[in-house]
TORPA-4810 file (N, C-alpha, C, O; in nm, 3 decimals):
<nodes>
NODE_1_0.086_-0.118_0.000_0.000_0.000_0.000_0.090_0.124_0.000_0.192_0.127_0.069_M
NODE_2_0.052_0.223_-0.077_0.132_0.346_-0.081_0.116_0.424_0.050_0.018_0.406_0.122_T
NODE_3_0.213_0.510_0.080_0.200_0.593_0.200_0.074_0.680_0.197_0.012_0.703_0.301_P
NODE_4_0.037_0.727_0.080_-0.082_0.811_0.068_-0.208_0.731_0.105_-0.296_0.782_0.175_E
NODE_5_-0.216_0.607_0.058_-0.331_0.523_0.091_-0.332_0.487_0.240_-0.438_0.478_0.302_L
NODE_6_-0.214_0.465_0.296_-0.205_0.437_0.440_-0.255_0.557_0.520_-0.331_0.541_0.616_T
NODE_7_-0.212_0.677_0.481_-0.258_0.798_0.549_-0.409_0.812_0.537_-0.476_0.854_0.632_A
NODE_8_-0.465_0.777_0.420_-0.609_0.783_0.401_-0.682_0.683_0.491_-0.783_0.717_0.552_L
NODE_9_-0.630_0.562_0.499_-0.691_0.462_0.587_-0.688_0.508_0.732_-0.786_0.493_0.805_A
NODE_10_-0.575_0.563_0.775_-0.564_0.613_0.912_-0.654_0.734_0.936_-0.707_0.751_1.045_L
NODE_11_-0.672_0.816_0.833_-0.764_0.930_0.844_-0.907_0.879_0.862_-0.986_0.941_0.933_A
NODE_12_-0.941_0.768_0.799_-1.073_0.707_0.818_-1.090_0.659_0.962_-1.196_0.676_1.021_G
NODE_13_-0.985_0.599_1.018_-0.991_0.556_1.158_-0.999_0.676_1.252_-1.068_0.671_1.354_L
NODE_14_-0.929_0.783_1.217_-0.939_0.906_1.295_-1.082_0.957_1.294_-1.133_1.002_1.396_L
NODE_15_-1.147_0.951_1.178_-1.286_0.996_1.168_-1.375_0.915_1.262_-1.462_0.971_1.329_Q
NODE_16_-1.353_0.784_1.268_-1.431_0.699_1.358_-1.404_0.736_1.504_-1.496_0.741_1.585_A
NODE_17_-1.278_0.761_1.537_-1.243_0.801_1.673_-1.307_0.935_1.708_-1.356_0.953_1.820_A
NODE_18_-1.307_1.029_1.614_-1.371_1.158_1.637_-1.520_1.141_1.661_-1.578_1.209_1.744_Q
NODE_19_-1.580_1.050_1.587_-1.723_1.026_1.605_-1.750_0.980_1.749_-1.843_1.028_1.813_Y
NODE_20_-1.668_0.888_1.798_-1.686_0.840_1.935_-1.660_0.950_2.037_-1.732_0.962_2.136_L
NODE_21_-1.557_1.032_2.012_-1.528_1.143_2.104_-1.646_1.240_2.115_-1.667_1.301_2.219_L
NODE_22_-1.720_1.253_2.007_-1.838_1.339_2.009_-1.962_1.266_2.059_-2.035_1.318_2.144_F
NODE_23_-1.987_1.145_2.009_-2.113_1.076_2.034_-2.133_1.039_2.181_-2.244_1.048_2.232_A
NODE_24_-2.027_0.999_2.248_-2.042_0.957_2.388_-2.089_1.073_2.476_-2.188_1.059_2.547_I
NODE_25_-2.019_1.188_2.474_-2.072_1.298_2.557_-2.206_1.353_2.505_-2.288_1.399_2.585_P
NODE_26_-2.229_1.349_2.375_-2.357_1.398_2.322_-2.473_1.313_2.374_-2.578_1.367_2.409_A
NODE_27_-2.454_1.182_2.378_-2.558_1.094_2.433_-2.582_1.122_2.580_-2.696_1.120_2.627_N
NODE_28_-2.476_1.149_2.653_-2.491_1.181_2.796_-2.563_1.314_2.815_-2.649_1.327_2.902_R
NODE_29_-2.528_1.412_2.733_-2.583_1.546_2.750_-2.725_1.560_2.698_-2.807_1.629_2.759_E
NODE_30_-2.756_1.496_2.587_-2.888_1.511_2.526_-2.984_1.399_2.566_-3.105_1.413_2.554_L
NODE_31_-2.929_1.289_2.613_-3.010_1.174_2.650_-3.033_1.083_2.532_-3.047_1.128_2.418_G
NODE_32_-3.037_0.955_2.559_-3.055_0.858_2.450_-3.195_0.865_2.391_-3.217_0.824_2.277_T
NODE_33_-3.292_0.917_2.469_-3.426_0.935_2.412_-3.424_1.025_2.290_-3.491_0.999_2.191_G
NODE_34_-3.344_1.132_2.299_-3.333_1.223_2.184_-3.240_1.166_2.077_-3.275_1.164_1.959_Y
NODE_35_-3.122_1.119_2.118_-3.024_1.077_2.018_-3.066_0.951_1.942_-3.018_0.927_1.831_T
NODE_36_-3.156_0.872_1.999_-3.204_0.753_1.927_-3.335_0.781_1.853_-3.391_0.691_1.789_S
NODE_37_-3.383_0.905_1.860_-3.508_0.941_1.791_-3.479_0.981_1.647_-3.364_0.982_1.603_S
NODE_38_-3.585_1.013_1.575_-3.570_1.060_1.436_-3.523_1.205_1.430_-3.494_1.257_1.322_A
NODE_39_-3.516_1.271_1.545_-3.469_1.409_1.556_-3.550_1.505_1.469_-3.495_1.589_1.398_R
NODE_40_-3.680_1.489_1.475_-3.770_1.576_1.400_-3.780_1.715_1.462_-3.831_1.807_1.398_D
NODE_41_-3.734_1.730_1.584_-3.737_1.858_1.653_-3.599_1.885_1.712_-3.522_1.791_1.733_R
NODE_42_-3.567_2.010_1.739_-3.439_2.039_1.802_-3.435_1.979_1.943_-3.539_1.956_2.004_P
NODE_43_-3.315_1.953_1.995_-3.306_1.897_2.130_-3.356_1.998_2.234_-3.347_2.119_2.213_P
NODE_44_-3.407_1.948_2.345_-3.455_2.036_2.451_-3.339_2.093_2.533_-3.356_2.193_2.604_S
NODE_45_-3.223_2.031_2.523_-3.102_2.080_2.591_-2.995_2.107_2.487_-2.996_2.049_2.379_R
NODE_46_-2.903_2.195_2.521_-2.791_2.224_2.432_-2.670_2.140_2.472_-2.656_2.099_2.587_Q
NODE_47_-2.585_2.118_2.374_-2.458_2.051_2.401_-2.368_2.146_2.479_-2.379_2.268_2.467_L
NODE_48_-2.280_2.089_2.558_-2.179_2.172_2.626_-2.088_2.233_2.520_-2.086_2.188_2.405_S
NODE_49_-2.015_2.334_2.558_-1.926_2.402_2.463_-1.825_2.304_2.403_-1.803_2.306_2.281_Q
NODE_50_-1.764_2.220_2.484_-1.664_2.127_2.434_-1.725_2.023_2.340_-1.669_1.994_2.235_T
NODE_51_-1.841_1.969_2.378_-1.906_1.869_2.292_-1.949_1.931_2.160_-1.937_1.868_2.055_T
NODE_52_-1.999_2.053_2.164_-2.037_2.122_2.040_-1.914_2.145_1.951_-1.922_2.133_1.829_A
NODE_53_-1.802_2.177_2.014_-1.679_2.195_1.936_-1.634_2.062_1.876_-1.588_2.059_1.761_R
NODE_54_-1.647_1.953_1.950_-1.611_1.822_1.896_-1.699_1.786_1.778_-1.654_1.724_1.682_L
NODE_55_-1.826_1.826_1.784_-1.917_1.801_1.672_-1.873_1.881_1.549_-1.872_1.829_1.437_Q
NODE_56_-1.836_2.007_1.570_-1.792_2.089_1.457_-1.660_2.038_1.399_-1.640_2.040_1.278_R
NODE_57_-1.570_1.991_1.486_-1.444_1.933_1.437_-1.470_1.806_1.355_-1.405_1.783_1.254_A
NODE_58_-1.564_1.725_1.401_-1.603_1.604_1.327_-1.658_1.640_1.190_-1.618_1.583_1.088_L
NODE_59_-1.751_1.735_1.187_-1.809_1.777_1.059_-1.703_1.837_0.967_-1.706_1.815_0.846_N
NODE_60_-1.610_1.912_1.025_-1.503_1.971_0.945_-1.417_1.862_0.883_-1.372_1.875_0.769_N
NODE_61_-1.393_1.754_0.957_-1.311_1.647_0.902_-1.385_1.573_0.791_-1.323_1.530_0.694_H
NODE_62_-1.516_1.558_0.804_-1.592_1.500_0.692_-1.567_1.581_0.565_-1.544_1.525_0.458_F
NODE_63_-1.572_1.713_0.577_-1.550_1.800_0.462_-1.408_1.787_0.408_-1.388_1.773_0.288_E
NODE_64_-1.310_1.792_0.497_-1.171_1.782_0.454_-1.135_1.647_0.398_-1.054_1.636_0.307_G
NODE_65_-1.197_1.542_0.453_-1.168_1.406_0.408_-1.212_1.383_0.264_-1.152_1.303_0.193_L
NODE_66_-1.316_1.453_0.221_-1.360_1.440_0.081_-1.249_1.485_-0.013_-1.213_1.414_-0.106_I
NODE_67_-1.193_1.603_0.012_-1.089_1.657_-0.075_-0.960_1.575_-0.063_-0.892_1.551_-0.163_L
NODE_68_-0.927_1.532_0.060_-0.807_1.450_0.077_-0.822_1.316_0.005_-0.726_1.268_-0.056_F
NODE_69_-0.940_1.257_0.011_-0.963_1.131_-0.061_-0.945_1.152_-0.211_-0.883_1.069_-0.278_T
NODE_70_-0.999_1.263_-0.263_-0.980_1.294_-0.404_-0.832_1.305_-0.437_-0.786_1.253_-0.538_L
NODE_71_-0.757_1.373_-0.351_-0.612_1.389_-0.374_-0.541_1.255_-0.377_-0.459_1.230_-0.465_A
NODE_72_-0.573_1.168_-0.283_-0.509_1.036_-0.278_-0.546_0.955_-0.401_-0.461_0.886_-0.458_V
NODE_73_-0.671_0.962_-0.442_-0.715_0.886_-0.559_-0.643_0.932_-0.686_-0.594_0.849_-0.762_V
NODE_74_-0.637_1.063_-0.710_-0.574_1.109_-0.833_-0.423_1.083_-0.832_-0.364_1.053_-0.935_V
NODE_75_-0.361_1.095_-0.714_-0.217_1.065_-0.706_-0.192_0.917_-0.731_-0.102_0.880_-0.806_V
NODE_76_-0.274_0.833_-0.669_-0.254_0.688_-0.679_-0.288_0.636_-0.818_-0.207_0.568_-0.881_T
NODE_77_-0.408_0.667_-0.866_-0.449_0.616_-0.997_-0.373_0.682_-1.112_-0.356_0.622_-1.218_L
NODE_78_-0.329_0.804_-1.089_-0.251_0.872_-1.192_-0.104_0.833_-1.192_-0.027_0.881_-1.276_G
NODE_79_-0.065_0.747_-1.101_0.075_0.704_-1.094_0.170_0.818_-1.060_0.284_0.818_-1.105_G
NODE_80_0.124_0.913_-0.981_0.204_1.032_-0.950_0.255_1.033_-0.805_0.299_1.137_-0.756_K
NODE_81_0.249_0.919_-0.738_0.299_0.913_-0.601_0.448_0.945_-0.599_0.523_0.902_-0.687_A
NODE_82_0.490_1.022_-0.500_0.630_1.063_-0.487_0.659_1.087_-0.339_0.570_1.075_-0.254_S
NODE_83_0.780_1.120_-0.311_0.815_1.157_-0.175_0.736_1.278_-0.128_0.697_1.285_-0.011_G
NODE_84_0.712_1.372_-0.218_0.635_1.491_-0.184_0.492_1.455_-0.148_0.440_1.501_-0.046_L
NODE_85_0.427_1.373_-0.231_0.287_1.340_-0.204_0.275_1.253_-0.078_0.177_1.266_-0.004_T
NODE_86_0.372_1.168_-0.054_0.371_1.088_0.070_0.384_1.180_0.191_0.310_1.166_0.288_A
NODE_87_0.477_1.274_0.184_0.493_1.369_0.295_0.366_1.450_0.317_0.326_1.473_0.431_A
NODE_88_0.302_1.492_0.208_0.178_1.567_0.220_0.068_1.483_0.286_-0.010_1.536_0.366_C
NODE_89_0.062_1.357_0.254_-0.036_1.269_0.317_-0.017_1.262_0.467_-0.114_1.268_0.544_G
NODE_90_0.109_1.250_0.510_0.137_1.244_0.654_0.114_1.379_0.721_0.070_1.385_0.836_W
NODE_91_0.144_1.487_0.649_0.118_1.621_0.705_-0.033_1.639_0.725_-0.076_1.688_0.829_V
NODE_92_-0.112_1.600_0.625_-0.257_1.609_0.639_-0.303_1.532_0.762_-0.377_1.586_0.845_Y
NODE_93_-0.259_1.407_0.775_-0.302_1.325_0.888_-0.260_1.387_1.021_-0.339_1.393_1.115_L
NODE_94_-0.136_1.432_1.029_-0.089_1.495_1.152_-0.168_1.620_1.186_-0.202_1.644_1.302_G
NODE_95_-0.197_1.699_1.084_-0.275_1.821_1.106_-0.415_1.787_1.156_-0.467_1.854_1.245_A
NODE_96_-0.476_1.685_1.099_-0.612_1.647_1.141_-0.613_1.593_1.284_-0.708_1.615_1.358_R
NODE_97_-0.507_1.522_1.322_-0.498_1.474_1.460_-0.486_1.592_1.556_-0.553_1.595_1.659_I
NODE_98_-0.401_1.688_1.523_-0.383_1.806_1.608_-0.507_1.896_1.610_-0.532_1.966_1.707_L
NODE_99_-0.582_1.894_1.502_-0.699_1.980_1.489_-0.805_1.949_1.595_-0.874_2.039_1.642_Y
NODE_100_-0.818_1.822_1.632_-0.923_1.783_1.727_-0.903_1.853_1.862_-0.995_1.922_1.907_V
NODE_101_-0.788_1.839_1.928_-0.773_1.913_2.055_-0.767_2.064_2.033_-0.811_2.141_2.119_P
NODE_102_-0.713_2.108_1.919_-0.707_2.252_1.893_-0.847_2.312_1.888_-0.870_2.421_1.939_A
NODE_103_-0.940_2.240_1.827_-1.078_2.290_1.820_-1.147_2.273_1.955_-1.211_2.366_2.004_Y
NODE_104_-1.133_2.156_2.015_-1.203_2.129_2.141_-1.159_2.225_2.252_-1.240_2.265_2.335_A
NODE_105_-1.032_2.260_2.252_-0.979_2.346_2.358_-0.974_2.494_2.320_-0.932_2.577_2.400_L
NODE_106_-1.017_2.526_2.198_-1.026_2.666_2.155_-0.891_2.733_2.135_-0.873_2.850_2.171_G
NODE_107_-0.794_2.660_2.078_-0.662_2.719_2.054_-0.672_2.817_1.938_-0.681_2.776_1.822_W
NODE_108_-0.669_2.946_1.969_-0.673_3.048_1.864_-0.542_3.120_1.861_-0.490_3.152_1.968_R
NODE_109_-0.483_3.147_1.750_-0.526_3.118_1.613_-0.475_2.984_1.562_-0.487_2.954_1.443_P
NODE_110_-0.419_2.903_1.651_-0.353_2.779_1.609_-0.446_2.682_1.540_-0.406_2.612_1.448_W
NODE_111_-0.571_2.677_1.583_-0.666_2.587_1.519_-0.673_2.616_1.370_-0.668_2.524_1.289_R
NODE_112_-0.685_2.743_1.334_-0.693_2.780_1.193_-0.563_2.752_1.119_-0.565_2.711_1.003_S
NODE_113_-0.451_2.774_1.185_-0.321_2.746_1.122_-0.305_2.596_1.096_-0.255_2.555_0.991_A
NODE_114_-0.347_2.514_1.193_-0.340_2.368_1.176_-0.430_2.326_1.060_-0.390_2.245_0.976_I
NODE_115_-0.551_2.379_1.056_-0.642_2.348_0.946_-0.578_2.387_0.812_-0.581_2.309_0.716_W
NODE_116_-0.520_2.507_0.807_-0.458_2.555_0.684_-0.345_2.467_0.636_-0.327_2.447_0.516_G
NODE_117_-0.268_2.414_0.730_-0.157_2.324_0.694_-0.210_2.197_0.628_-0.156_2.153_0.527_L
NODE_118_-0.315_2.139_0.685_-0.375_2.019_0.624_-0.434_2.048_0.487_-0.422_1.967_0.395_G
NODE_119_-0.498_2.163_0.474_-0.558_2.202_0.346_-0.450_2.224_0.241_-0.464_2.180_0.127_F
NODE_120_-0.342_2.292_0.279_-0.231_2.315_0.186_-0.167_2.183_0.142_-0.133_2.167_0.025_L
NODE_121_-0.152_2.090_0.235_-0.095_1.959_0.200_-0.183_1.888_0.098_-0.134_1.826_0.004_A
NODE_122_-0.314_1.898_0.117_-0.408_1.834_0.024_-0.399_1.898_-0.114_-0.392_1.828_-0.215_T
NODE_123_-0.400_2.030_-0.118_-0.390_2.099_-0.248_-0.258_2.069_-0.318_-0.254_2.056_-0.440_L
NODE_124_-0.149_2.060_-0.240_-0.019_2.027_-0.297_-0.023_1.890_-0.364_0.035_1.870_-0.471_T
NODE_125_-0.091_1.795_-0.301_-0.104_1.661_-0.361_-0.177_1.668_-0.494_-0.136_1.606_-0.591_M
NODE_126_-0.285_1.745_-0.498_-0.363_1.755_-0.622_-0.281_1.819_-0.732_-0.280_1.771_-0.845_I
NODE_127_-0.212_1.927_-0.700_-0.127_1.993_-0.800_-0.016_1.900_-0.847_0.016_1.894_-0.965_V
NODE_128_0.043_1.826_-0.753_0.151_1.731_-0.789_0.099_1.622_-0.883_0.174_1.571_-0.966_A
NODE_129_-0.028_1.587_-0.871_-0.083_1.484_-0.960_-0.098_1.532_-1.103_-0.112_1.452_-1.195_S
NODE_130_-0.096_1.664_-1.122_-0.114_1.722_-1.255_0.017_1.744_-1.330_0.016_1.781_-1.448_L
NODE_131_0.127_1.722_-1.263_0.257_1.748_-1.328_0.313_1.625_-1.394_0.421_1.631_-1.452_T
</nodes>
């Protein structure tokens, strides 16, 4: 397996871990009656600040993972894997790991800088696939 595909697989596991980091406190805070319902109405209670941040970090990773997956696919299928694209894959993964506590703990402006590093790594992979 290429380093880029390994980073993608690990990013998928990170997504699952992020889901658990959010879902467990959300179930405690909102109650399983609400979280197991069809959620046709807003919850009667709000999430704590940290749990809400974990939810936003999770949603942000869903968004970032789409573009990163595209980058890995075009690099891999296009036969453009290189040391640069491998490094970018690991930078993306490292940035996404750091992003979770950065968002949950409100590290400003570092959260945005960490996000930007992962985004830049992803874009670099896509550009590298075109050369």
